[in-house]
Short mmCIF file of the C-alpha atoms (twelve columns), coordinates in Angstrom:
data_MODEL
# 
_entry.id   MODEL 
# 
loop_
_atom_site.group_PDB 
_atom_site.id 
_atom_site.type_symbol 
_atom_site.label_atom_id 
_atom_site.label_alt_id 
_atom_site.label_comp_id 
_atom_site.label_asym_id 
_atom_site.label_seq_id 
_atom_site.Cartn_x 
_atom_site.Cartn_y 
_atom_site.Cartn_z 
_atom_site.pdbx_PDB_model_num 
ATOM 1   C CA . MET A 1   -2.330 -4.824 21.800  1 
ATOM 2   C CA . ILE A 2   -3.651 -5.103 25.543  1 
ATOM 3   C CA . LEU A 3   -1.701 -6.493 28.516  1 
ATOM 4   C CA . ASP A 4   -1.930 -7.536 32.070  1 
ATOM 5   C CA . THR A 5   -0.105 -4.919 33.877  1 
ATOM 6   C CA . LYS A 6   1.910  -7.315 35.417  1 
ATOM 7   C CA . ALA A 7   2.979  -8.554 31.970  1 
ATOM 8   C CA . GLN A 8   6.896  -7.768 30.986  1 
ATOM 9   C CA . VAL A 9   7.199  -6.377 27.621  1 
ATOM 10  C CA . LYS A 10  10.654 -6.527 25.537  1 
ATOM 11  C CA . SER A 11  11.256 -5.436 22.072  1 
ATOM 12  C CA . THR A 12  14.013 -3.760 20.110  1 
ATOM 13  C CA . VAL A 13  11.030 -1.579 18.194  1 
ATOM 14  C CA . ALA A 14  10.061 1.964  20.123  1 
ATOM 15  C CA . THR A 15  7.493  1.084  22.335  1 
ATOM 16  C CA . LYS A 16  5.099  3.662  24.045  1 
ATOM 17  C CA . SER A 17  3.228  2.909  27.248  1 
ATOM 18  C CA . PHE A 18  0.966  4.971  29.481  1 
ATOM 19  C CA . ALA A 19  -0.623 3.514  32.797  1 
ATOM 20  C CA . ILE A 20  -4.569 4.088  32.858  1 
ATOM 21  C CA . PRO A 21  -6.702 3.388  35.958  1 
ATOM 22  C CA . SER A 22  -7.417 -0.254 35.356  1 
ATOM 23  C CA . LYS A 23  -5.952 -3.593 35.265  1 
ATOM 24  C CA . TYR A 24  -4.820 -3.262 31.502  1 
ATOM 25  C CA . THR A 25  -1.973 -1.469 30.265  1 
ATOM 26  C CA . TYR A 26  -2.101 -0.131 26.696  1 
ATOM 27  C CA . ILE A 27  0.565  -0.459 24.736  1 
ATOM 28  C CA . PHE A 28  1.511  1.602  21.575  1 
ATOM 29  C CA . ILE A 29  4.049  -0.052 19.085  1 
ATOM 30  C CA . ASN A 30  5.684  2.476  16.707  1 
ATOM 31  C CA . THR A 31  6.476  0.213  13.490  1 
ATOM 32  C CA . CYS A 32  9.670  1.518  11.907  1 
ATOM 33  C CA . THR A 33  11.994 0.321  8.923   1 
ATOM 34  C CA . MET A 34  14.951 -1.570 10.193  1 
ATOM 35  C CA . LYS A 35  18.104 -0.031 10.712  1 
ATOM 36  C CA . GLN A 36  21.199 -1.780 8.778   1 
ATOM 37  C CA . LYS A 37  24.693 -1.392 8.920   1 
ATOM 38  C CA . LEU A 38  27.390 0.041  6.188   1 
ATOM 39  C CA . THR A 39  30.589 0.056  6.164   1 
ATOM 40  C CA . LEU A 40  32.631 3.448  4.075   1 
ATOM 41  C CA . THR A 41  36.350 2.877  2.790   1 
ATOM 42  C CA . VAL A 42  36.445 6.940  2.516   1 
ATOM 43  C CA . GLU A 43  39.702 8.922  3.037   1 
ATOM 44  C CA . SER A 44  40.873 9.694  6.635   1 
ATOM 45  C CA . ASP A 45  40.490 13.565 5.863   1 
ATOM 46  C CA . VAL A 46  36.778 13.355 5.114   1 
ATOM 47  C CA . VAL A 47  35.964 10.726 7.828   1 
ATOM 48  C CA . ARG A 48  37.693 13.983 10.866  1 
ATOM 49  C CA . ARG A 49  35.407 16.212 8.504   1 
ATOM 50  C CA . ALA A 50  32.593 14.510 8.938   1 
ATOM 51  C CA . LYS A 51  32.329 14.036 12.591  1 
ATOM 52  C CA . LYS A 52  33.576 17.651 13.016  1 
ATOM 53  C CA . MET A 53  30.269 18.655 10.961  1 
ATOM 54  C CA . ALA A 54  27.903 16.326 12.867  1 
ATOM 55  C CA . ARG A 55  29.569 16.968 15.982  1 
ATOM 56  C CA . LYS A 56  28.522 21.037 15.050  1 
ATOM 57  C CA . ARG A 57  24.983 19.913 13.983  1 
ATOM 58  C CA . GLY A 58  24.343 17.629 17.028  1 
ATOM 59  C CA . ILE A 59  23.739 14.043 15.307  1 
ATOM 60  C CA . SER A 60  25.889 11.145 14.626  1 
ATOM 61  C CA . VAL A 61  27.568 10.577 11.533  1 
ATOM 62  C CA . SER A 62  25.103 7.760  10.548  1 
ATOM 63  C CA . GLN A 63  21.871 10.392 10.951  1 
ATOM 64  C CA . MET A 64  23.660 13.137 9.012   1 
ATOM 65  C CA . PHE A 65  24.517 10.585 6.054   1 
ATOM 66  C CA . GLU A 66  20.720 9.218  6.249   1 
ATOM 67  C CA . GLU A 67  19.366 12.754 5.913   1 
ATOM 68  C CA . ALA A 68  21.725 13.536 2.877   1 
ATOM 69  C CA . PHE A 69  20.252 10.620 1.511   1 
ATOM 70  C CA . GLN A 70  17.033 11.082 2.215   1 
ATOM 71  C CA . THR A 71  16.721 14.543 0.690   1 
ATOM 72  C CA . TYR A 72  19.208 13.869 -2.714  1 
ATOM 73  C CA . ASP A 73  18.056 13.535 -5.570  1 
ATOM 74  C CA . VAL A 74  18.588 9.964  -6.639  1 
ATOM 75  C CA . SER A 75  19.094 9.884  -10.352 1 
ATOM 76  C CA . PRO A 76  21.422 7.389  -11.914 1 
ATOM 77  C CA . ILE A 77  25.235 7.732  -12.552 1 
ATOM 78  C CA . GLU A 78  25.473 8.336  -16.521 1 
ATOM 79  C CA . THR A 79  28.650 7.323  -18.081 1 
ATOM 80  C CA . GLU A 80  30.676 9.552  -20.874 1 
ATOM 81  C CA . THR A 81  28.845 7.900  -23.253 1 
ATOM 82  C CA . GLN A 82  25.611 8.485  -21.705 1 
ATOM 83  C CA . LYS A 83  26.350 11.535 -21.259 1 
ATOM 84  C CA . ALA A 84  26.909 11.783 -25.203 1 
ATOM 85  C CA . ALA A 85  24.012 9.882  -26.107 1 
ATOM 86  C CA . ARG A 86  21.942 12.353 -23.742 1 
ATOM 87  C CA . ARG A 87  23.606 15.622 -25.766 1 
ATOM 88  C CA . LEU A 88  23.159 14.022 -28.937 1 
ATOM 89  C CA . LEU A 89  19.552 13.737 -28.201 1 
ATOM 90  C CA . SER A 90  19.058 17.269 -27.113 1 
ATOM 91  C CA . LEU A 91  20.681 18.722 -30.039 1 
ATOM 92  C CA . LEU A 92  18.030 15.956 -32.662 1 
ATOM 93  C CA . GLU A 93  15.057 17.480 -30.841 1 
ATOM 94  C CA . GLY A 94  15.795 21.145 -31.530 1 
ATOM 95  C CA . ALA A 95  17.260 20.360 -35.532 1 
ATOM 96  C CA . GLU A 96  14.695 20.983 -38.158 1 
ATOM 97  C CA . THR A 97  12.503 17.799 -39.408 1 
ATOM 98  C CA . VAL A 98  13.518 16.506 -42.912 1 
ATOM 99  C CA . GLN A 99  11.237 14.948 -45.548 1 
ATOM 100 C CA . PRO A 100 11.532 11.468 -46.411 1 
ATOM 101 C CA . LEU A 101 11.973 11.238 -50.385 1 
ATOM 102 C CA . ASP A 102 11.686 7.784  -52.125 1 
ATOM 103 C CA . ASP A 103 14.365 6.028  -53.707 1 
ATOM 104 C CA . LYS A 104 13.706 7.099  -56.977 1 
ATOM 105 C CA . GLU A 105 14.016 10.807 -55.898 1 
ATOM 106 C CA . LEU A 106 17.134 10.187 -53.995 1 
ATOM 107 C CA . LEU A 107 18.993 8.400  -57.112 1 
ATOM 108 C CA . LYS A 108 17.823 11.110 -59.486 1 
ATOM 109 C CA . ARG A 109 19.187 13.336 -57.196 1 
ATOM 110 C CA . HIS A 110 22.709 11.665 -56.746 1 
ATOM 111 C CA . LEU A 111 22.845 11.167 -60.369 1 
ATOM 112 C CA . GLU A 112 22.298 14.993 -61.004 1 
ATOM 113 C CA . ARG A 113 25.214 15.960 -59.164 1 
ATOM 114 C CA . LYS A 114 27.028 13.163 -60.169 1 
ATOM 115 C CA . TYR A 115 27.080 13.901 -63.672 1 
ATOM 116 C CA . GLY A 116 25.436 16.961 -63.669 1 
# 
């Protein structure tokens, strides 16, 4: 983008400009994602500890929260039923395979067990 040096540029996006000995100024616009507000309801003790931790690190609580979720492995939260299903599947994967039998063979085995 080339603008006349007398033009005023106002933008909410981070910009970087520098003077070039000519009648033009080059402006490089750094595109970034939009930030949004997020309201959380947490215990006051958690807020106090988060502010203390952020102050020690020299960053804002918002930046600390953002960094935590950028590095966090986002896997879905499992319910107790889903955890049980996952455990059952892992047990079944380790179990020995069973050869399927036809109905006549199963009936024959059942009758032999029942009547001897």
